[in-house]
C-alpha positions as semicolon CSV with decimal commas, in nm:
position;residue;x (nm);y (nm);z (nm)
1;X;-1,596;1,575;-0,478
2;X;-1,809;1,613;-0,183
3;X;-1,993;1,281;-0,213
4;X;-1,678;1,102;-0,259
5;X;-1,519;1,280;0,065
6;X;-1,828;1,194;0,269
7;X;-1,804;0,843;0,165
8;X;-1,643;0,546;0,352
9;X;-1,266;0,501;0,297
10;X;-1,011;0,300;0,470
11;X;-0,691;0,456;0,307
12;X;-0,546;0,789;0,201
13;X;-0,617;0,855;-0,146
14;X;-0,307;0,951;-0,369
15;X;-0,291;1,198;-0,615
16;X;-0,318;1,052;-0,956
17;X;-0,455;0,724;-0,882
18;X;-0,795;0,603;-0,984
19;X;-1,047;0,475;-0,723
20;X;-1,401;0,325;-0,765
21;X;-1,710;0,463;-0,572
22;X;-1,961;0,232;-0,471
23;X;-2,308;0,240;-0,312
24;X;-2,331;-0,035;-0,015
25;X;-2,660;-0,229;-0,006
26;X;-2,780;-0,008;0,291
27;X;-2,737;0,283;0,064
28;X;-2,429;0,468;0,216
29;X;-2,114;0,502;-0,036
30;X;-1,770;0,349;-0,014
31;X;-1,447;0,440;-0,203
32;X;-1,249;0,140;-0,299
33;X;-0,912;0,072;-0,476
34;X;-1,084;-0,262;-0,615
35;X;-1,235;-0,228;-0,973
36;X;-1,583;-0,398;-1,044
37;X;-1,364;-0,636;-1,273
38;X;-1,151;-0,763;-0,983
39;X;-1,439;-0,849;-0,751
40;X;-1,536;-1,146;-0,990
41;X;-1,869;-1,298;-0,995
42;X;-2,021;-1,139;-0,665
43;X;-1,956;-0,767;-0,618
44;X;-2,021;-0,722;-0,239
45;X;-2,185;-0,372;-0,338
46;X;-2,506;-0,280;-0,461
47;X;-2,391;-0,092;-0,761
48;X;-2,105;0,113;-0,894
49;X;-2,157;0,481;-0,901
50;X;-1,825;0,591;-1,082
51;X;-1,460;0,573;-1,124
52;X;-1,269;0,873;-1,000
53;X;-0,929;1,005;-1,009
54;X;-0,790;1,233;-0,758
55;X;-0,621;1,559;-0,888
56;X;-0,347;1,744;-0,767
57;X;-0,590;2,051;-0,623
58;X;-0,768;1,747;-0,428
59;X;-1,062;1,761;-0,618
60;X;-1,187;1,460;-0,821
61;X;-1,242;1,383;-1,185
62;X;-1,532;1,145;-1,203
63;X;-1,632;0,903;-1,510
64;X;-1,965;0,736;-1,468
């Protein structure tokens, strides 16, 4: 949860929705609404770190 909350995010996460945590090329993290499949052939990030769903208690359920 802490790593997700310290990542860059340009939106307010919604309880129950699923997001994707990526590592940027410079090593920082970013939370996105866009899945790896939706980027097409060129993903703008270094790698996918995991898929996360925001729970009602504002912790995250993470799948790697």
